[in-house]
ZAVODREN-470031 format. One record per residue (C-alpha): x, z negated, y. Coordinates in steps of 0.25 Angstrom, whole numbers, plus 5000, padded with zeros to 4 digits. Layout:
// residues N
XZY;...
This chain:
// residues 432
531549514772;532349594761;533449684768;533549824763;535049874763;535250024766;536750014768;537750074758;538449944756;537449834761;538049844775;536649824781;536449694773;537749634780;537349684793;535949624792;536449494787;537249484800;536249554810;534849544804;534449444814;534649544825;533349614830;533349754835;534749774832;535649894835;536649974826;537550094826;537850164813;539050264814;538950354802;537450324799;537350434788;535850404783;534750324789;534350254776;535350264765;536650184766;536150154781;536750024787;535650024798;534350064790;533949914787;534249884802;533449994807;532249954798;532349814804;532149864818;533649894822;534150034828;535450094832;536350214832;536550304820;537750404821;537750504810;538550644812;537850724802;536550784808;535850794794;536050644793;535650604807;534250674806;533850564796;534150454806;533350534817;532150534807;532250384802;532950314813;532150344825;532550214832;534050244830;534950334838;535450434828;536650514832;537150634825;538650624829;539950554824;540550434831;542050444835;543050404845;542850514855;541750614859;541750744852;541550804838;542150794825;542050864811;541250784801;541550804786;540250784778;540050774763;538650824761;538550774747;538750624751;538050564763;538950474772;540250544769;540350624782;541650594789;542450644801;543750624794;544350744788;545150664778;543850604772;543250744771;544450784763;544350664754;542850704751;543250854748;544350804738;543250724731;542450864729;541450844740;540950944750;541350914764;540550984776;541150984790;540350974803;540650944818;539950824824;539950764838;540750634840;540450514850;541050384851;540250254848;540450204862;539750324868;538650314858;538450164861;538550194876;537350294874;536450224864;536750074864;536049974873;536249844866;536949774855;537549844843;537349754831;538149834821;538949964821;539150034807;540250144805;540350224793;541050364796;541850384784;543250364789;542950384804;542750244808;543950224817;543550344826;542150284827;542750144831;543650204841;542450264848;541750124849;541850034862;541849904855;541949834869;540649884874;539849894861;539949774852;539249794838;539049664832;539449714818;540349834814;540149894800;541249994797;541550074784;542950034780;543250114767;543650264766;542550354762;542050334748;543150234745;543350084745;544650104752;544550034766;544950104779;544649994789;546149974793;546050114801;544950064811;544749904809;545549874821;544649954830;543549854826;544349724825;545049754838;543649754845;543349614842;542649634829;542949544816;542949594802;541749524794;541549594781;541949714772;540849754762;541749854754;541349974763;541249924777;541949814786;541049734795;541549674809;540849574818;541049574833;541749454839;540549414847;539649404835;540449314825;539149254819;538949374811;540249364803;539649264794;538649374789;539749464783;540449364774;539649394761;539249534755;537749564755;537049484744;535749434739;535549334751;535449454760;534149484753;534349634753;534149754744;534749894745;533850004750;534150084737;533549964729;532349954738;532150094737;532250084722;531249974722;530250044731;530450164722;530250074710;528950014716;528450154719;528750194705;528050064700;526850094709;526850234703;526950184689;525850084692;524950204698;525350284686;524950164676;523550154684;523450304683;523750294668;522750184666;521750274673;522050394665;521950304652;520650254657;520150394660;520750444646;519950334639;518650374646;518950514643;519150484628;517850404628;517150514635;517750614625;517350524613;515950524619;515950674621;516450684606;515250594602;514250684610;514950804604;514750754590;513250724594;513050864599;513750924586;512750834578;511550884586;512051024585;512151004570;510750944570;510251064578;510851164568;510151094557;508851094564;509051244568;509351274553;507951214550;507251304561;507151424551;506551334540;505651264550;505151404556;504851444542;504051324539;503351334552;503051484549;502551444535;501651324541;501151424551;500751524540;500151414532;499351374544;498851514546;498451524531;497751384532;497051434545;496651564538;496151484526;495351384535;494751494543;494251564530;493751434525;492951414538;492451554538;491951534523;491351394526;490551454538;490151574530;489751484519;488951384528;488251504535;487951574522;486451584517;486851544503;487451414508;486151384515;485351424503;486151344493;486151214502;484951154495;485651184481;486951124486;486251004490;485450984477;486751004469;487450894477;486250804476;485850814461;484450784454;484350654462;484550734475;483350824471;482450704470;482850654483;482650784489;481250794484;480950654489;481550694503;480750814503;479450734500;479850634511;480150744520;478750804517;478050674520;478850664533;478550804537;477050774534;477050644541;477750714554;476650824553;475550724552;476050634563;476350754572;474850804572;473950724581;472650754574;473150714561;473750584567;472350554573;471650574559;472650504550;473150394558;471750314558;471750334543;473150274542;472850154551;471650114542;472450114529;473650014528;474150094516;474250224524;474950144536;476050094526;476250234520;476350304534;477350194539;478250204527;478150364528;478650354543;479750254540;480250344528;480150464537;480950394548;482050354539;482150494533;482350554546;483450454550;484150484537;484050634538;484550624553;485850714553;487250634557;487550644571;488950694568;488450824561;488550944570;487151004574;487551134568;487751074554;486550974554;485751074547;486751084535;486550994523;487450874522;488150934510;488451054518;488950974530;489850894520;490451024514;490751074528;491450944532;492350944519;492751084523;493051044537;493950934532;494651024523;494951124534;495351024545;496851004540;497051154540;496551164555;497551064559;
């Protein structure tokens, strides 16, 4: 797996190289400072280890209580004797708190504000006696110049950490100071293994196999990345996801904008159609007064025609019902027929008289009984009577009125009926 290094100078990479095979290991971190940033133990805790974190500043130990529930988190300082001491803290720089007054004066000389507070002190041997129940796989000490006092309070005969990691430079300096305390380590059967520019590493004599892991600085073959880089990658991935989501939102917004533009175009077309329809209606509304005037004129014309037709009808009825019209009927008939018509009229009158005489003779029973034997005796009289009867029958058929003539008009002459028909045809359009 890829190892994430949280330590300030990759100390956890070297320790993992040597101790990564240990399951459920145990550590002690003196001067733990922070549960994540610059922590030598964070990667091991994430891998299932647990241990003791010693941090004298109360504000710092609260973070351990929240984030390291499997660990033993102690708000005190480790020293050579039980008691208390004055701790000099630099609030602006995490990890610079020190029990050494000389270190505090150096920070003040550099312009930093230094705060003083009293903290309890316990020897490491007493802490181990209370809390340790098995092997201690590594002990890390970073106390800003107070390393010798911490080592004097440790019983290395009873408690044998496999590896020691001890800060070996003056605070915020490359100058080493291990000469002041190294004998307290090497004199307890520990061998120097490595210096990484900040810390010195020591291996217990009973674990010589670990020495081979400290001959080379952390490198690409350790397959690790720093926590800061991992956090940057995570942040970058989050930014990438956010950008991708934003791109998707932009695409969605573009699609919605495109739809809105199309919708706006459709609305514009509908608006133009509505304006055209309004213009057409305005034109039609402008025509309404003219149409109303034309309608009024047509109505007046219709009234006038109706009055004329009614007057004509009254005159026609008066004419047809007048005595002069009835008296002059024969004259009008003669005038239409001419001389030939007069001769025909005389003949028809003669024939009519013969027919009427024949009807009179035949309607009298006594006359029929007297004349009929005489007619039967004379063939010539029979022929004359026969022709007279045939002619009478034909005349009656010709004189029969047409079936489509109303009964009220059948007594009028044909010429009168034709004149009335012509008047009716002339009046019909006006009625419509």
